[in-house]
Residue frames as qw, qx, qy, qz and C-alpha x, y, z in Angstrom:
[[0.646, -0.179, -0.666, 0.327, -5.97, 68.63, -68.45],
 [0.374, -0.856, -0.100, -0.341, -7.05, 70.09, -65.19],
 [0.457, 0.347, -0.549, 0.607, -4.26, 71.24, -62.90],
 [0.535, -0.644, -0.504, 0.211, -4.56, 71.17, -59.12],
 [0.075, -0.926, 0.069, -0.364, -4.24, 74.33, -57.22],
 [0.376, 0.428, -0.643, 0.511, -1.00, 74.56, -55.19],
 [0.398, -0.359, 0.511, -0.672, -2.94, 74.78, -51.91],
 [0.930, 0.003, -0.019, -0.368, -5.01, 71.64, -52.82],
 [0.738, 0.381, -0.512, 0.216, -1.67, 69.84, -53.52],
 [0.115, 0.444, -0.651, 0.605, -0.24, 70.86, -50.24],
 [0.661, -0.248, 0.311, -0.637, -3.30, 69.68, -48.40],
 [0.939, 0.147, -0.245, -0.191, -3.11, 66.26, -50.12],
 [0.619, 0.391, -0.588, 0.342, 0.40, 65.83, -49.22],
 [0.210, -0.416, 0.551, -0.692, -0.19, 66.91, -45.67],
 [0.833, -0.142, 0.132, -0.517, -3.04, 64.33, -45.37],
 [0.904, 0.220, -0.365, 0.038, -0.85, 61.53, -46.73],
 [0.294, 0.441, -0.627, 0.571, 1.91, 62.42, -44.30],
 [0.482, -0.348, 0.432, -0.678, -0.51, 62.42, -41.39],
 [0.951, 0.002, -0.088, -0.296, -1.94, 58.99, -42.49],
 [0.728, 0.341, -0.516, 0.296, 1.65, 57.56, -42.70],
 [0.017, -0.442, 0.591, -0.674, 2.49, 59.04, -39.27],
 [0.729, -0.237, 0.207, -0.608, -0.68, 57.41, -37.84],
 [0.951, 0.138, -0.257, -0.103, 0.10, 54.10, -39.30],
 [0.518, 0.407, -0.601, 0.453, 3.72, 54.20, -38.06],
 [0.280, -0.439, 0.475, -0.710, 2.54, 55.21, -34.62],
 [0.866, -0.141, 0.091, -0.472, -0.01, 52.39, -34.49],
 [0.866, 0.270, -0.409, 0.100, 2.53, 49.92, -35.64],
 [0.261, 0.473, -0.592, 0.598, 5.01, 51.10, -32.99],
 [0.509, -0.321, 0.421, -0.678, 2.31, 50.70, -30.30],
 [0.940, 0.013, -0.017, -0.340, 1.03, 47.35, -31.51],
 [0.666, 0.425, -0.592, 0.156, 4.53, 45.65, -32.03],
 [0.018, 0.379, -0.738, 0.558, 5.50, 45.65, -28.26],
 [0.699, -0.094, 0.348, -0.618, 2.06, 44.38, -27.29],
 [0.908, 0.244, -0.267, -0.213, 2.34, 41.54, -29.73],
 [0.455, 0.431, -0.697, 0.350, 5.86, 40.78, -28.43],
 [0.295, -0.314, 0.624, -0.652, 4.55, 40.78, -24.88],
 [0.844, 0.039, 0.116, -0.522, 1.67, 38.51, -25.72],
 [0.825, 0.344, -0.448, 0.015, 3.94, 36.02, -27.46],
 [0.177, 0.473, -0.691, 0.518, 6.28, 36.21, -24.45],
 [0.558, -0.207, 0.482, -0.643, 3.47, 35.55, -21.99],
 [0.911, 0.163, -0.131, -0.357, 2.26, 32.67, -24.17],
 [0.643, 0.424, -0.602, 0.211, 5.76, 31.16, -24.21],
 [0.102, -0.376, 0.694, -0.605, 6.17, 31.59, -20.41],
 [0.776, -0.085, 0.181, -0.598, 2.74, 29.89, -19.94],
 [0.917, 0.221, -0.309, -0.122, 3.79, 26.86, -21.96],
 [0.366, 0.480, -0.681, 0.415, 7.13, 26.71, -20.21],
 [0.347, -0.334, 0.584, -0.654, 5.42, 26.70, -16.83],
 [0.903, 0.042, 0.050, -0.424, 2.94, 23.91, -17.91],
 [0.805, 0.351, -0.473, 0.074, 5.86, 21.85, -19.16],
 [0.132, 0.444, -0.682, 0.566, 7.87, 22.38, -15.88],
 [0.598, -0.217, 0.475, -0.608, 4.93, 21.52, -13.66],
 [0.931, 0.175, -0.155, -0.279, 4.20, 18.42, -15.85],
 [0.593, 0.444, -0.602, 0.298, 7.85, 17.37, -15.62],
 [0.137, -0.405, 0.627, -0.651, 7.88, 17.93, -11.82],
 [0.788, -0.092, 0.256, -0.553, 4.75, 15.76, -11.40],
 [0.929, 0.252, -0.242, -0.122, 6.11, 13.01, -13.46],
 [0.396, 0.549, -0.645, 0.355, 9.53, 12.95, -11.95],
 [0.728, -0.361, -0.567, 0.134, 9.98, 10.48, -9.00],
 [0.297, -0.863, 0.174, -0.371, 10.25, 12.04, -5.60],
 [0.433, 0.428, -0.724, 0.324, 13.49, 11.10, -3.88],
 [0.349, -0.333, 0.572, -0.663, 11.69, 10.96, -0.63],
 [0.883, 0.046, 0.116, -0.452, 9.47, 8.17, -1.89],
 [0.605, 0.461, -0.649, 0.006, 12.55, 6.05, -2.96],
 [0.887, -0.431, -0.164, 0.013, 13.20, 3.02, -0.69],
 [0.269, -0.847, 0.459, -0.005, 16.15, 3.36, 1.52],
 [0.582, 0.482, -0.655, -0.006, 19.19, 1.32, 0.51],
 [0.901, -0.309, -0.302, 0.040, 19.87, -1.84, 2.47],
 [0.458, -0.823, 0.331, 0.057, 22.59, -1.62, 5.23],
 [0.460, 0.621, -0.634, 0.010, 26.10, -2.49, 4.36],
 [0.948, -0.211, -0.236, -0.025, 26.71, -6.06, 5.54],
 [0.762, -0.054, -0.304, 0.570, 29.25, -6.16, 8.40],
 [0.092, 0.613, -0.090, 0.780, 28.78, -2.46, 9.25],
 [0.219, -0.088, -0.705, 0.669, 28.90, -1.68, 12.92],
 [0.282, 0.189, 0.390, -0.856, 25.56, -1.12, 14.55],
 [0.534, 0.102, -0.492, -0.680, 23.53, -2.84, 11.78],
 [0.586, -0.072, 0.683, -0.430, 20.86, -5.49, 12.78],
 [0.444, 0.258, -0.722, -0.464, 20.13, -8.66, 10.97],
 [0.776, -0.103, 0.466, -0.413, 17.99, -11.82, 11.20],
 [0.308, 0.377, -0.803, -0.342, 18.45, -15.23, 9.81],
 [0.879, -0.049, 0.293, -0.372, 16.51, -18.55, 9.47],
 [0.299, 0.483, -0.805, -0.169, 18.29, -21.82, 8.82],
 [0.962, -0.116, 0.030, -0.245, 17.75, -25.59, 8.81],
 [0.031, 0.649, -0.756, 0.078, 20.46, -27.95, 9.97],
 [0.964, -0.029, -0.231, -0.127, 21.27, -31.66, 10.16],
 [0.140, -0.691, 0.680, -0.203, 23.75, -33.25, 12.65],
 [0.922, 0.024, -0.374, -0.098, 25.00, -36.80, 12.76],
 [0.632, -0.680, 0.365, -0.062, 26.61, -38.39, 15.80],
 [0.581, 0.606, -0.542, 0.045, 30.13, -39.77, 15.31],
 [0.006, 0.535, -0.751, 0.387, 31.28, -41.11, 18.65],
 [0.628, -0.115, 0.610, -0.469, 28.67, -43.54, 19.79],
 [0.233, -0.020, 0.933, 0.275, 28.12, -47.06, 18.35],
 [0.230, 0.656, 0.719, -0.009, 24.40, -46.29, 17.89],
 [0.207, 0.100, 0.182, 0.956, 24.31, -43.29, 15.57],
 [0.100, 0.708, 0.548, -0.434, 21.81, -40.47, 16.14],
 [0.242, 0.426, 0.445, 0.750, 20.32, -37.99, 13.65],
 [0.103, -0.596, -0.426, 0.673, 19.50, -34.52, 14.91],
 [0.236, 0.580, 0.478, 0.616, 17.41, -32.02, 12.82],
 [0.216, -0.485, -0.309, 0.789, 17.30, -28.34, 13.70],
 [0.168, 0.736, 0.409, 0.513, 15.26, -25.30, 12.61],
 [0.441, -0.484, -0.318, 0.686, 16.47, -21.99, 14.11],
 [0.173, 0.910, 0.179, 0.333, 15.96, -18.18, 13.99],
 [0.641, -0.229, -0.171, 0.713, 18.93, -15.95, 14.80],
 [0.011, 0.979, 0.159, 0.130, 18.85, -12.28, 15.72],
 [0.744, -0.113, -0.013, 0.659, 22.17, -10.50, 15.38],
 [0.116, 0.993, 0.036, 0.000, 24.05, -7.24, 15.43],
 [0.721, 0.373, -0.208, 0.545, 27.54, -6.17, 14.54],
 [0.545, -0.760, -0.154, 0.319, 29.29, -4.93, 17.64],
 [0.184, -0.671, 0.411, 0.590, 32.26, -3.88, 15.43],
 [0.534, 0.590, -0.372, -0.478, 32.96, -4.03, 11.85],
 [0.645, 0.285, -0.679, -0.207, 32.56, -7.60, 10.72],
 [0.158, 0.091, -0.879, 0.441, 32.20, -8.92, 14.26],
 [0.532, -0.305, -0.439, -0.657, 28.69, -10.26, 14.97],
 [0.236, -0.095, 0.776, -0.577, 26.85, -10.99, 18.19],
 [0.474, -0.137, -0.686, -0.534, 24.15, -13.68, 17.72],
 [0.435, -0.047, 0.676, -0.593, 21.12, -14.75, 19.82],
 [0.405, 0.083, -0.769, -0.488, 19.50, -17.92, 18.49],
 [0.638, 0.000, 0.541, -0.547, 16.33, -19.79, 19.33],
 [0.351, 0.286, -0.785, -0.424, 16.02, -23.21, 17.82],
 [0.872, -0.048, 0.207, -0.441, 13.75, -26.26, 17.64],
 [0.018, 0.481, -0.872, -0.090, 15.16, -29.81, 17.58],
 [0.946, -0.013, -0.002, -0.324, 14.11, -33.35, 16.69],
 [0.182, -0.574, 0.798, -0.040, 16.39, -36.15, 18.00],
 [0.931, 0.147, -0.224, -0.249, 16.21, -39.47, 16.21],
 [0.021, -0.597, 0.749, -0.287, 18.30, -41.64, 18.59],
 [0.457, -0.033, -0.884, 0.093, 18.65, -44.97, 20.22],
 [0.059, -0.338, -0.703, 0.623, 15.82, -45.44, 22.81],
 [0.186, 0.787, 0.560, -0.179, 13.04, -42.80, 22.78],
 [0.370, 0.433, 0.226, 0.790, 13.20, -40.09, 20.29],
 [0.250, -0.656, -0.424, 0.572, 12.72, -36.58, 21.58],
 [0.260, 0.789, 0.231, 0.506, 12.01, -33.02, 20.63],
 [0.561, -0.457, -0.256, 0.642, 13.58, -29.98, 22.13],
 [0.132, 0.961, 0.115, 0.212, 14.05, -26.20, 22.32],
 [0.708, -0.246, -0.092, 0.656, 17.38, -24.43, 22.75],
 [0.052, 0.999, -0.005, -0.009, 18.75, -20.91, 23.23],
 [0.808, 0.037, 0.036, 0.587, 22.23, -20.02, 22.05],
 [0.060, -0.966, 0.095, 0.231, 24.59, -17.09, 22.45],
 [0.830, 0.066, 0.298, 0.467, 27.40, -16.85, 19.95],
 [0.046, -0.806, 0.239, 0.540, 29.89, -14.65, 18.17],
 [0.776, 0.450, 0.363, 0.252, 30.76, -14.64, 14.42],
 [0.197, -0.697, 0.320, 0.611, 33.81, -13.07, 12.89],
 [0.746, 0.628, 0.217, 0.044, 33.69, -12.43, 9.13],
 [0.550, -0.550, 0.318, 0.542, 37.37, -12.46, 8.56],
 [0.202, -0.030, 0.595, 0.778, 36.87, -11.98, 4.83],
 [0.271, 0.705, 0.594, -0.279, 34.10, -9.70, 3.77],
 [0.055, -0.401, 0.409, 0.818, 34.54, -8.30, 0.23],
 [0.294, 0.017, -0.606, -0.739, 32.05, -7.83, -2.57],
 [0.700, -0.241, -0.311, -0.596, 29.10, -10.18, -2.36],
 [0.861, -0.145, -0.485, 0.047, 30.70, -12.84, -0.22],
 [0.289, -0.710, 0.496, -0.407, 31.96, -13.21, 3.40],
 [0.722, 0.041, -0.673, 0.157, 33.82, -16.10, 5.14],
 [0.408, -0.679, 0.261, -0.551, 33.43, -16.52, 8.91],
 [0.409, 0.015, -0.846, 0.342, 34.37, -18.37, 11.99],
 [0.515, -0.535, 0.008, -0.669, 31.81, -18.63, 14.93],
 [0.441, -0.041, -0.835, 0.327, 31.41, -20.15, 18.26],
 [0.389, -0.426, 0.096, -0.811, 29.22, -20.11, 21.36],
 [0.047, -0.051, -0.950, 0.304, 27.17, -22.03, 23.83],
 [0.525, -0.268, -0.324, -0.740, 23.50, -22.91, 24.26],
 [0.352, -0.060, 0.775, -0.521, 21.07, -24.43, 26.67],
 [0.447, -0.035, -0.727, -0.520, 18.79, -27.32, 25.51],
 [0.506, 0.002, 0.638, -0.580, 15.50, -28.56, 27.15],
 [0.332, 0.123, -0.798, -0.489, 14.08, -31.70, 25.69],
 [0.767, -0.177, -0.076, -0.612, 10.93, -33.88, 26.00],
 [0.984, -0.156, -0.074, 0.039, 12.91, -36.97, 26.74],
 [0.629, -0.602, 0.320, 0.374, 16.49, -37.95, 27.70],
 [0.670, 0.725, -0.044, 0.154, 19.09, -36.81, 25.31],
 [0.455, 0.206, -0.786, -0.364, 21.23, -38.71, 24.59],
 [0.822, -0.289, -0.393, -0.295, 19.37, -41.86, 25.79],
 [0.797, -0.334, -0.372, 0.339, 20.22, -42.44, 29.43],
 [0.346, 0.242, -0.156, 0.893, 21.26, -38.91, 29.78],
 [0.014, -0.469, -0.537, 0.701, 19.15, -35.94, 30.93],
 [0.276, 0.764, 0.559, 0.168, 16.38, -33.66, 29.65],
 [0.008, -0.992, 0.066, 0.103, 18.58, -30.54, 30.24],
 [0.836, 0.004, 0.183, 0.518, 21.92, -30.12, 28.44],
 [0.064, -0.796, 0.221, 0.559, 24.52, -27.60, 27.29],
 [0.766, 0.511, 0.333, 0.203, 25.32, -27.18, 23.56],
 [0.233, -0.703, 0.337, 0.581, 28.72, -25.56, 22.94],
 [0.768, 0.525, 0.326, 0.167, 29.71, -25.16, 19.29],
 [0.151, -0.633, 0.402, 0.644, 32.46, -23.87, 16.95],
 [0.674, 0.481, 0.547, 0.127, 32.28, -23.74, 13.23],
 [0.135, -0.378, 0.380, 0.833, 32.93, -21.94, 9.98],
 [0.459, 0.586, 0.667, 0.022, 30.89, -20.84, 6.94],
 [0.199, 0.012, 0.355, 0.913, 30.11, -18.29, 4.33],
 [0.329, 0.691, 0.470, -0.439, 27.42, -15.84, 3.29],
 [0.291, 0.117, 0.565, 0.763, 26.63, -14.66, -0.24],
 [0.281, 0.365, 0.168, -0.872, 24.44, -11.68, -1.31],
 [0.287, 0.402, 0.844, 0.208, 21.27, -12.48, -3.15],
 [0.112, 0.817, 0.473, 0.309, 20.07, -9.55, -5.20],
 [0.244, 0.461, -0.124, 0.844, 20.23, -5.87, -4.09],
 [0.480, -0.680, -0.169, -0.528, 17.85, -5.76, -1.16],
 [0.268, -0.611, 0.617, -0.418, 20.38, -7.00, 1.52],
 [0.958, -0.097, 0.125, -0.237, 19.21, -10.73, 1.39],
 [0.149, 0.625, -0.765, -0.032, 22.06, -13.19, 1.77],
 [0.923, -0.025, -0.358, -0.135, 22.47, -16.95, 1.50],
 [0.342, -0.688, 0.549, -0.328, 23.99, -18.50, 4.58],
 [0.954, 0.014, -0.294, -0.051, 25.71, -21.90, 5.03],
 [0.043, -0.710, 0.636, -0.300, 28.14, -23.51, 7.41],
 [0.829, -0.080, -0.553, 0.035, 29.45, -26.48, 9.35],
 [0.256, -0.694, 0.417, -0.528, 30.07, -26.86, 13.05],
 [0.268, 0.060, -0.911, 0.309, 31.03, -29.21, 15.88],
 [0.633, -0.406, -0.282, -0.595, 27.77, -30.47, 17.37],
 [0.311, 0.067, -0.834, 0.451, 28.01, -31.38, 21.12],
 [0.599, -0.538, -0.205, -0.557, 25.40, -32.17, 23.62],
 [0.550, 0.027, -0.700, 0.454, 26.35, -32.69, 27.30],
 [0.481, -0.787, -0.311, -0.229, 24.92, -31.99, 30.82],
 [0.149, 0.712, -0.440, 0.526, 28.34, -31.22, 32.22],
 [0.476, -0.023, -0.830, 0.290, 27.98, -34.07, 34.74],
 [0.349, -0.368, 0.237, -0.829, 25.31, -32.30, 36.69],
 [0.880, -0.223, 0.020, -0.419, 23.83, -35.77, 37.37],
 [0.665, -0.435, 0.590, 0.142, 27.21, -37.59, 37.66],
 [0.061, -0.448, 0.763, 0.462, 29.46, -39.27, 35.20],
 [0.253, 0.152, 0.949, 0.115, 27.13, -42.17, 34.45],
 [0.319, 0.722, 0.564, -0.242, 24.21, -39.78, 33.48],
 [0.114, 0.832, -0.206, -0.503, 26.40, -37.89, 31.04],
 [0.799, 0.152, 0.514, 0.272, 26.78, -40.03, 27.98],
 [0.010, 0.671, -0.207, -0.712, 27.16, -36.82, 25.87],
 [0.720, 0.502, 0.457, 0.143, 27.05, -36.60, 22.09],
 [0.140, -0.652, 0.351, 0.658, 29.47, -35.36, 19.53],
 [0.648, 0.457, 0.587, 0.165, 28.86, -34.92, 15.84],
 [0.197, -0.068, 0.334, 0.919, 29.18, -32.75, 12.73],
 [0.289, 0.697, 0.552, -0.355, 26.37, -30.42, 11.84],
 [0.244, 0.127, 0.455, 0.847, 25.78, -28.78, 8.47],
 [0.185, 0.700, 0.571, -0.387, 23.13, -25.97, 7.88],
 [0.207, 0.183, 0.420, 0.864, 21.96, -23.52, 5.35],
 [0.016, 0.746, 0.609, -0.268, 19.50, -20.60, 5.30],
 [0.235, 0.722, 0.239, 0.606, 18.92, -16.95, 4.55],
 [0.364, -0.447, -0.333, 0.746, 20.05, -13.76, 6.36],
 [0.146, 0.714, 0.425, 0.537, 18.31, -10.50, 5.95],
 [0.191, 0.153, -0.298, 0.923, 18.51, -6.89, 7.40],
 [0.112, -0.717, -0.639, 0.254, 16.09, -5.23, 9.77]]
């Protein structure tokens, strides 16, 4: 058997040690680079996921504003209603039909100022007539909890008609009223159902004398919807 010279053996061991040292140094250099690359890849994926999530998430600025609280001071509302009134005091009964739009605001909590423009048709003894009226009124929602409110209201209006109302009266009259009713929320957008009953009075306050003021008294019922501005 051939034996290696001691110097050759020493050189072989030195070469193996150098190779091992190179491999260890290379591994030490490569490991942080691989770790950094993996970290960068993870950060990139996280960034893409975050951007995608932000793009899909709703923007609070695009969400519709909630409706105003009904009865809150300073809020503005509109309503449309149809009504029917029947005369009670005269032997010849009259039937009055009304369609009106009301613009209102709450001067104080649950206390409402109303401006109303209405159209009328008067089915009465003698000639029937049409009319327009403007009303100023106040409404107090004495109970306003949850979806429902109960109210009392009153005011006065002016009426101009195409013929004498009542028959043998005048074409210009006053329309005071007092009444009660309720509102009830419909859905979540502020829309409310509105209904009520009121004293229905038509009179010219004797501006043409007692004989030209037959007047009219009756009961009116009405229903409609109220909505926020």
